VOBA-1610 file (N, C-alpha, C; in pm, whole numbers, padded with zeros to 5 digits, always signed):
BEGIN
Gly+00787+00682-05702Gly+00860+00684-05558Gly+00892+00560-05484Asp+00821+00467-05604Asp+00880+00295-05544Asp+00998+00263-05537Glu+01062+00162-05445Glu+01179+00099-05504Glu+01219+00012-05632Pro+01262+00000-05690Pro+01284-00069-05821Pro+01264-00190-05815Leu+01327-00275-05689Leu+01340-00419-05637Leu+01203-00442-05559Glu+01154-00362-05526Glu+01017-00368-05466Glu+00933-00507-05531Pro+00868-00587-05489Pro+00787-00689-05539Pro+00679-00630-05603Val+00657-00676-05717Val+00486-00622-05759Val+00454-00783-05794Ser+00304-00822-05809Ser+00227-00922-05882Ser+00139-00889-05953Asp+00154-00931-06076Asp+00135-00922-06205Asp-00004-01008-06227Ile-00145-00986-06240Ile-00242-01075-06200Ile-00334-01049-06351Tyr-00342-01197-06372Tyr-00412-01145-06537Tyr-00568-01265-06477Tyr-00663-01252-06525Tyr-00779-01336-06514Tyr-00868-01305-06610Pro-00894-01440-06652Pro-00938-01450-06795Pro-01106-01414-06749Ile-01149-01334-06883Ile-01301-01323-06917Ile-01352-01403-06995Ile-01450-01483-06960Ile-01511-01582-07055Ile-01633-01533-07079Asp-01699-01620-07195Asp-01797-01549-07231Asp-01943-01569-07168Gln-01938-01655-07083Gln-02089-01681-06978Gln-02074-01616-06871Leu-02174-01534-06884Leu-02200-01459-06786Leu-02245-01509-06639Asp-02344-01622-06634Asp-02342-01674-06535Asp-02300-01804-06469Gln-02135-01780-06515Gln-02057-01921-06483Gln-01925-01837-06426Val-01882-01931-06285Val-01756-01847-06234Val-01659-01934-06244Arg-01637-02025-06243Arg-01563-02141-06297Arg-01497-02156-06442Ile-01356-02192-06444Ile-01340-02204-06566Ile-01341-02334-06628Ser-01415-02347-06693Ser-01413-02505-06747Ser-01361-02510-06905Gln-01287-02578-06966Gln-01257-02628-07055Gln-01329-02692-07176Asn-01430-02703-07188Asn-01514-02766-07239Asn-01605-02709-07299Asp-01700-02618-07217Asp-01763-02564-07261Asp-01755-02399-07227Thr-01636-02361-07230Thr-01638-02169-07227Thr-01531-02153-07309Glu-01539-02014-07327Glu-01429-01963-07419Glu-01394-01852-07351Val-01261-01792-07361Val-01148-01707-07295Val-01213-01590-07398Val-01246-01441-07380Val-01267-01367-07477Val-01180-01260-07430Gly-01097-01245-07318Gly-00995-01159-07265Gly-00973-01155-07160Phe-00899-01110-07128Phe-00799-01054-06970Phe-00810-00978-06897Leu-00803-00982-06783Leu-00827-00875-06706Leu-00703-00849-06611Ala-00596-00743-06680Ala-00491-00766-06608Ala-00444-00627-06508Met-00381-00673-06378Met-00345-00581-06253Met-00244-00605-06177Ser-00162-00456-06142Ser-00024-00479-06104Ser-00084-00467-05936Ile-00004-00526-05840Ile-00029-00521-05726Ile+00108-00502-05628Tyr+00150-00416-05549Tyr+00269-00432-05508Tyr+00262-00510-05363Trp+00302-00560-05341Trp+00307-00644-05210Trp+00246-00566-05058Arg+00335-00475-05084Arg+00325-00385-04979Arg+00163-00352-04910Asp+00094-00319-05042Asp-00016-00302-05022Asp-00161-00424-04971Leu-00066-00527-04999Leu-00130-00655-04965Leu-00109-00666-04792Ile-00028-00634-04712Ile+00010-00655-04568Ile-00009-00523-04532Lys-00068-00385-04580Lys-00084-00269-04490Lys-00215-00310-04424Asp-00258-00223-04330Asp-00350-00227-04238Asp-00381-00335-04191Ile-00312-00472-04166Ile-00331-00552-04100Ile-00292-00562-03918Gln-00226-00429-03895Gln-00222-00438-03756Gln-00230-00284-03760Ser-00294-00271-03618Ser-00388-00114-03577Ser-00253-00063-03490Gly-00223+00096-03487Gly-00172+00158-03417Gly-00082+00178-03284Gly+00024+00136-03310Gly+00060+00113-03202Gly+00160+00003-03163Ser+00117-00099-03276Ser+00184-00235-03279Ser+00280-00203-03375Glu+00397-00154-03341Glu+00518-00121-03416Glu+00603-00226-03383Gly+00727-00232-03507Gly+00833-00316-03510Gly+00827-00457-03519Ile+00738-00501-03674Ile+00760-00637-03698Ile+00832-00665-03867Ile+00934-00706-03853Ile+00958-00750-03997Ile+00918-00867-04038Ile+00861-00864-04198Ile+00824-00952-04295Ile+00922-01002-04347Val+00953-01101-04396Val+01066-01233-04445Val+00977-01261-04544Phe+00949-01236-04694Phe+00885-01324-04792Phe+01029-01409-04851Asp+01010-01532-04783Asp+01140-01633-04866Asp+01098-01710-04967Ser+01168-01705-05088Ser+01123-01845-05174Ser+01246-01879-05255Pro+01285-01993-05346Pro+01371-02004-05400Pro+01432-01942-05517Cys+01313-01819-05557Cys+01339-01703-05658Cys+01434-01636-05601Val+01355-01547-05482Val+01393-01413-05444Val+01354-01405-05260Val+01409-01357-05229Val+01372-01333-05077Val+01386-01180-05076Phe+01294-01099-04991Phe+01240-00959-04975Phe+01211-00928-04867Thr+01226-00807-04793Thr+01184-00829-04645Thr+01132-00646-04618Tyr+01004-00667-04576Tyr+00950-00545-04532Tyr+00920-00524-04396Glu+00894-00407-04335Glu+00891-00381-04161Glu+00802-00308-04178Ile+00694-00323-04077Ile+00548-00277-04056Ile+00562-00207-03911Phe+00494-00093-03934Phe+00492+00020-03826Phe+00325+00032-03794Gly+00285-00027-03743Gly+00155-00032-03683Gly+00044-00074-03870Pro-00045+00064-03901Pro-00076+00021-04060Pro+00012+00077-04153Asn+00108+00108-04139Asn+00204+00126-04247Asn+00312+00040-04242Val+00362+00026-04387Val+00442-00085-04444Val+00541-00023-04512Ile+00697-00042-04458Ile+00813-00014-04522Ile+00852-00149-04574Phe+00938-00096-04708Phe+00989-00222-04828Phe+01142-00183-04775Lys+01191-00257-04672Lys+01391-00243-04664Lys+01424-00291-04768Gly+01433-00373-04857Gly+01519-00440-04971Gly+01484-00572-04980Glu+01575-00579-05079Glu+01593-00744-05110Glu+01684-00805-05006Gly+01631-00951-04996Gly+01747-01023-04918Gly+01644-01043-04757Asp+01683-01139-04711Asp+01687-01126-04560Asp+01724-01051-04459Gln+01706-00917-04429Gln+01716-00826-04351Gln+01723-00828-04212His+01648-00931-04154His+01596-00927-03974His+01709-00905-03920Asn+01733-00924-03808Asn+01852-00930-03706Asn+01843-01058-03679Pro+01951-01165-03672Pro+01984-01291-03669Pro+01984-01298-03527Asn+01976-01226-03431Asn+01958-01223-03258Asn+01778-01317-03265Phe+01718-01260-03333Phe+01586-01273-03346Phe+01523-01447-03379Asn+01629-01510-03415Asn+01599-01636-03465Asn+01508-01701-03382Asp+01562-01730-03250Asp+01465-01795-03193Asp+01330-01780-03172Met+01278-01612-03198Met+01126-01589-03178Met+01086-01573-03324Glu+01138-01668-03428Glu+01084-01663-03562Glu+00929-01719-03543Lys+00829-01663-03603Lys+00711-01752-03654Lys+00716-01748-03805Ser+00670-01831-03881Ser+00695-01877-04014Ser+00575-01974-04061Ser+00527-01963-04184Ser+00431-02092-04239Ser+00437-02019-04383Pro+00395-02134-04433Pro+00384-02134-04594Pro+00281-02046-04651Leu+00280-01994-04738Leu+00207-01835-04769Leu+00058-01926-04861Leu+00069-02044-04934Leu-00033-02143-04930Leu-00122-02156-04814Asp-00046-02209-04677Asp-00130-02227-04556Asp-00179-02111-04526Leu-00133-01997-04569Leu-00215-01868-04518Leu-00320-01866-04584Gly-00334-01912-04694Gly-00420-01840-04769Gly-00538-01937-04747Asn-00523-02051-04726Asn-00597-02144-04660Asn-00691-02133-04553Phe-00573-02084-04458Phe-00655-02018-04326Phe-00726-01879-04317Ser-00703-01814-04394Ser-00769-01703-04429Ser-00897-01744-04476Ser-00871-01816-04543Ser-01057-01887-04658Ser-01118-01907-04522Gln-01066-01976-04433Gln-01171-02084-04333Gln-01278-02157-04397Gly-01220-02208-04495Gly-01312-02302-04580Gly-01453-02245-04608Thr-01466-02123-04608Thr-01576-02066-04658Thr-01606-02039-04806Ser-01446-02031-04857Ser-01411-01996-04995Ser-01322-02057-05070Ser-01304-02058-05183Ser-01187-02130-05250Ser-01175-02107-05368Tyr-01027-02109-05434Tyr-00948-02012-05551Tyr-01067-02067-05655Thr-01102-01982-05744Thr-01162-02002-05880Thr-01121-02004-06026Gly-00994-01981-05986Gly-00917-01936-06130Gly-00849-02040-06160Ile-00708-01986-06248Ile-00619-02108-06274Ile-00573-02183-06152Pro-00561-02300-06171Pro-00475-02372-06054Pro-00342-02354-06017Val-00322-02294-05922Val-00200-02242-05833Val-00106-02370-05846Ser+00052-02341-05862Ser+00097-02471-05860Ser+00195-02436-05746Ser+00218-02538-05660Ser+00308-02519-05574Ser+00443-02548-05538Asp+00515-02597-05702Asp+00641-02602-05733Asp+00687-02544-05788Tyr+00615-02419-05819Tyr+00689-02309-05870Tyr+00730-02169-05794Cys+00871-02181-05702Cys+00867-02058-05657Cys+00786-02055-05500Pro+00794-02147-05417Pro+00694-02152-05312Pro+00725-02044-05215Ile+00649-01941-05154Ile+00667-01865-05052Ile+00629-01893-04936Thr+00748-01877-04820Thr+00761-01893-04709Thr+00711-01751-04626Val+00611-01725-04565Val+00633-01602-04482Val+00701-01605-04333Arg+00790-01526-04304Arg+00870-01537-04172Arg+00852-01397-04127Val+00807-01406-03956Val+00802-01307-03889Val+00879-01291-03775Tyr+00945-01165-03733Tyr+01063-01156-03671Tyr+01012-00989-03611Pro+01070-00977-03482Pro+01062-00873-03416Pro+01182-00750-03460Ser+01134-00659-03449Ser+01245-00598-03497Ser+01331-00495-03384Asp+01430-00417-03416Asp+01519-00355-03324Asp+01449-00244-03264His+01320-00187-03333His+01212-00109-03294His+01190-00165-03146Met+01085-00269-03165Met+01033-00307-03063Met+01104-00401-02961Trp+01239-00401-02976Trp+01346-00465-02898Trp+01379-00361-02791Ser+01399-00212-02864Ser+01427-00137-02796Ser+01362-00057-02715Met+01202-00056-02765Met+01060-00041-02661Met+01002-00133-02586Tyr+01012-00231-02577Tyr+00976-00389-02474Tyr+01069-00460-02448Gly+01178-00468-02486Gly+01300-00551-02469Gly+01366-00529-02358Thr+01476-00601-02326Thr+01561-00541-02233Thr+01681-00660-02268Arg+01806-00585-02247Arg+01926-00625-02277Arg+02012-00679-02116Asn+01949-00647-02049Asn+02031-00682-01933Asn+01910-00736-01824Pro+01848-00860-01867Pro+01787-00927-01759Pro+01836-00906-01658Val+01924-00969-01637Val+02011-00992-01468Val+02016-00867-01442Tyr+02010-00766-01503Tyr+02024-00638-01382Tyr+01916-00599-01332Phe+01805-00613-01404Phe+01648-00562-01394Phe+01623-00682-01270Thr+01661-00805-01285Thr+01645-00914-01158Thr+01701-00891-01067Val+01786-00817-01081Val+01885-00797-00909Val+01829-00665-00876Ala+01818-00569-00984Ala+01722-00480-00889Ala+01589-00490-00819Ala+01533-00592-00890Ala+01391-00620-00867Ala+01406-00722-00705Val+01539-00768-00703Val+01573-00851-00583Val+01624-00795-00465Leu+01699-00643-00474Leu+01725-00556-00407Leu+01586-00484-00344Ile+01531-00441-00452Ile+01415-00373-00390Ile+01346-00463-00307Phe+01331-00562-00367Phe+01227-00655-00246Phe+01285-00695-00121Ala+01428-00719-00135Ala+01498-00748+00023Ala+01500-00597+00076Phe+01533-00477+00025Phe+01509-00317+00043Phe+01381-00335+00190Thr+01303-00344+00052Thr+01143-00328+00126Thr+01092-00407+00203Ser+01120-00542+00198Ser+01153-00653+00332Ser+01204-00603+00458Ala+01335-00544+00429Ala+01403-00491+00559Ala+01324-00381+00634Ile+01311-00292+00551Ile+01229-00193+00606Ile+01102-00219+00657Phe+01050-00351+00665Phe+00900-00412+00722Phe+00935-00401+00770Leu+01056-00523+00819Leu+01059-00616+00941Leu+01141-00486+01032Val+01223-00402+01020Val+01229-00263+01125Val+01148-00247+01173Tyr+01051-00178+01072Tyr+00913-00123+01119Tyr+00835-00204+01239Asp+00804-00326+01169Asp+00762-00453+01272Asp+00797-00441+01416His+00957-00434+01386His+01033-00454+01518His+01047-00321+01570Cys+01027-00211+01565Cys+01000-00076+01622Cys+00874-00048+01694Val+00744-00147+01597Val+00631-00106+01672Val+00604-00225+01789Glu+00673-00351+01741Glu+00650-00420+01858Glu+00730-00411+01989Arg+00835-00356+01967Arg+00900-00300+02084Arg+00829-00125+02138Arg+00805-00064+02062Arg+00707+00019+02113Arg+00594-00028+02203Gln+00492-00165+02107Gln+00402-00201+02219Gln+00464-00264+02347Arg+00548-00303+02364Arg+00599-00373+02450Arg+00637-00275+02579Asn+00682-00173+02560Asn+00704-00068+02620Asn+00593+00024+02692Val+00506+00012+02581Val+00384+00062+02641Val+00311-00034+02755Val+00289-00129+02687Val+00296-00276+02832Val+00339-00258+02946Asn+00475-00234+02939Asn+00548-00221+03069Asn+00514-00155+03114Lys+00493+00015+03073Lys+00474+00155+03123Lys+00370+00120+03170Ala+00259+00059+03112Ala+00139+00041+03166Ala+00121-00040+03302Val+00196-00159+03313Val+00198-00263+03406Val+00253-00172+03561Gln+00405-00097+03483Gln+00459+00012+03606Gln+00355+00116+03669Ser+00262+00177+03558Ser+00168+00234+03640Ser+00068+00184+03710Lys+00013+00078+03641Lys-00088+00008+03752Lys+00007-00045+03866Leu+00070-00088+03876Leu+00148-00105+04024Leu+00177+00008+04109Ser+00234+00105+03997Ser+00287+00283+04117Ser+00120+00304+04165Val+00008+00313+04070Val-00123+00348+04123Val-00147+00234+04241Gly-00151+00119+04207Gly-00173+00041+04324Gly-00083+00075+04466Leu+00034+00109+04456Leu+00142+00122+04558Leu+00095+00251+04617Leu+00058+00348+04541Leu+00001+00497+04584Leu-00117+00483+04653Glu-00223+00413+04604Glu-00337+00344+04660Glu-00336+00315+04847Lys-00230+00232+04815Lys-00162+00179+04954Lys-00112+00274+05065Leu-00025+00332+04984Leu+00062+00436+05077Leu-00066+00564+05139Val-00174+00534+05015Val-00278+00641+05088Val-00372+00618+05177Gln-00403+00467+05168Gln-00461+00425+05294Gln-00394+00396+05377Glu-00239+00349+05390Glu-00205+00357+05527Glu-00194+00482+05594Arg-00176+00625+05489Arg-00185+00770+05555Arg-00266+00788+05614Thr-00387+00773+05537Thr-00580+00786+05574Thr-00557+00749+05745Arg-00534+00572+05725Arg-00556+00528+05819Arg-00487+00565+05954Lys-00380+00596+05939Lys-00293+00654+06047Lys-00354+00814+06089Leu-00379+00889+05989Leu-00466+01016+06037Leu-00574+00992+06094Glu-00641+00909+06068Glu-00782+00839+06136Glu-00763+00818+06319Ile-00641+00766+06334Ile-00550+00723+06451Ile-00564+00829+06526Ser-00471+00908+06467Ser-00401+01055+06514Ser-00535+01077+06558Ser-00617+01137+06448Ser-00739+01204+06482Ser-00826+01180+06631Gln-00799+01027+06628Gln-00879+01004+06719Gln-00769+00999+06852Arg-00691+00947+06831Arg-00613+00989+06977Arg-00597+01138+07010Tyr-00619+01266+06913Tyr-00623+01370+06939Tyr-00788+01389+07038Gln-00866+01351+06942Gln-00998+01384+07002Gln-01016+01314+07169Glu-00989+01203+07187Glu-00964+01121+07292Glu-00906+01234+07425Ala-00767+01297+07362Ala-00708+01351+07458Ala-00728+01500+07492Asn-00843+01557+07369Asn-00890+01700+07390Asn-01018+01673+07501Arg-01070+01520+07467Arg-01198+01522+07580Arg-01135+01512+07702Lys-01006+01448+07721Lys-00971+01414+07847Lys-00918+01537+07918Val-00900+01658+07846Val-00807+01756+07871Val-00963+01871+07933Arg-01060+01877+07871Arg-01162+01915+07909Arg-01264+01879+08005Arg-01242+01746+08005Arg-01282+01683+08134Arg-01226+01721+08251Asn-01084+01720+08276Asn-01009+01755+08360Asn-01030+01902+08399Ser-01062+01983+08259Ser-01060+02134+08324Ser-01190+02140+08378Asp-01281+02081+08340Asp-01429+02110+08425Asp-01416+02067+08598Leu-01345+01920+08584Leu-01332+01915+08686Leu-01214+01974+08790Gln-01161+02069+08775Gln-01038+02172+08802Gln-01139+02315+08855Leu-01235+02335+08736Leu-01314+02447+08781Leu-01431+02419+08884Arg-01495+02288+08861Arg-01606+02239+08986Arg-01496+02277+09106His-01379+02192+09123His-01316+02195+09262His-01275+02317+09306Phe-01268+02424+09207Phe-01245+02564+09270Phe-01319+02660+09305Ala-01417+02570+09239Ala-01573+02675+09236Ala-01582+02644+09396Cys-01562+02484+09428Cys-01616+02446+09553Cys-01552+02513+09673Met-01426+02479+09645Met-01342+02578+09728Met-01347+02695+09769Ser-01397+02757+09675Ser-01390+02930+09685Ser-01510+02925+09783His-01630+02857+09731His-01734+02888+09844His-01684+02832+09977Glu-01617+02750+09991Glu-01594+02698+10140Glu-01523+02814+10203Ile-01423+02832+10136Ile-01344+02958+10162Ile-01396+03084+10210Arg-01484+03090+10135Arg-01548+03247+10113Arg-01644+03261+10226Thr-01699+03161+10262Thr-01804+03187+10375Thr-01750+03195+10520Pro-01638+03116+10535Pro-01551+03142+10677Pro-01539+03271+10696Leu-01451+03329+10590Leu-01397+03442+10593Leu-01473+03517+10627Asn-01596+03519+10501Asn-01669+03682+10523Asn-01730+03697+10683Cys-01743+03556+10761Cys-01773+03556+10925Cys-01670+03603+10978Ile-01568+03548+10951Ile-01446+03614+11015Ile-01427+03779+10993Leu-01445+03829+10866Leu-01439+03990+10840Leu-01533+04062+10889Gly-01690+04018+10893Gly-01765+04098+10972Gly-01731+04104+11137Met-01687+03950+11160Met-01718+03986+11324Met-01590+04088+11328Ser-01513+04103+11299Ser-01398+04181+11268Ser-01420+04336+11296Ser-01512+04334+11207Ser-01537+04478+11136Ser-01619+04535+11272Val-01735+04427+11333Val-01768+04487+11468Val-01692+04522+11544Leu-01603+04383+11581Leu-01497+04404+11705Leu-01470+04579+11695Leu-01435+04589+11574Leu-01332+04697+11575Leu-01461+04813+11575Glu-01537+04785+11571Glu-01605+04930+11584Glu-01676+04940+11728Ser-01655+04869+11827Ser-01661+04863+11967Ser-01565+04914+12027Glu-01622+04956+12169Glu-01491+04993+12250Glu-01383+04869+12276Leu-01266+04905+12240Leu-01167+04816+12292Leu-01031+04890+12299Asp-00994+04817+12425Asp-00847+04888+12463Asp-00758+04876+12354Pro-00661+04921+12397Pro-00532+04945+12317Pro-00502+04779+12256Thr-00461+04736+12356Thr-00413+04600+12345Thr-00553+04514+12262Gln-00627+04482+12281Gln-00745+04418+12248Gln-00769+04472+12080Arg-00764+04612+12043Arg-00738+04663+11934Arg-00607+04602+11807Glu-00499+04611+11875Glu-00376+04558+11833Glu-00380+04432+11793Ser-00488+04360+11867Ser-00450+04202+11862Ser-00589+04160+11717Met-00636+04216+11749Met-00770+04203+11631Met-00710+04326+11499
//
């Protein structure tokens, strides 16, 4: 199921006759055999990213051959021979010679111990680009539209905030005005109530004074009438008594008629 053009590395490692020696020395060592293996390049670059890191194009570029891989998380797909990345992503290119990557990966803790590698024979440069799939997920083709939309949303939100702030300020101003008016109305009402109370007190005092005068005059009249009744009743009783006595005596007709 492998692609016929997919690159494969054939590795031949010499087996020497001295088990305690790692480096190959042409003076005191003898090669007794070779260890041969074939490794697909996709096996060397798979599992270098975790799941979710999708859409990376890797191009192995050399004077001899160029081939392209696409990485989807831990999985690798061989896209074919040649540089198949999207030219629109040239400004996002990250590249490095393969030998430099080998030195970087070792970080000075180990070194190559086999046959010396020649950098003159098909030196390979690794170039990395985003894929169309990554661009469709994380990129935007219309940054101006999104910028305008963001500006419009910000302007709309700011307008709503300003309108709300104006409404709140106007409401507070109305509340303050109504409070002032209410205070003035309460003060005016208190003044009117005090004035009305004062007038009622004055009227009540006048009515009480007039009532006292009426009662005093009435008492004086009653006393006057009592005195007059006494003064009149006494002489009248005398006259009536005397008249009764004379009428009971023997009087001639002329005298009786006069009585």
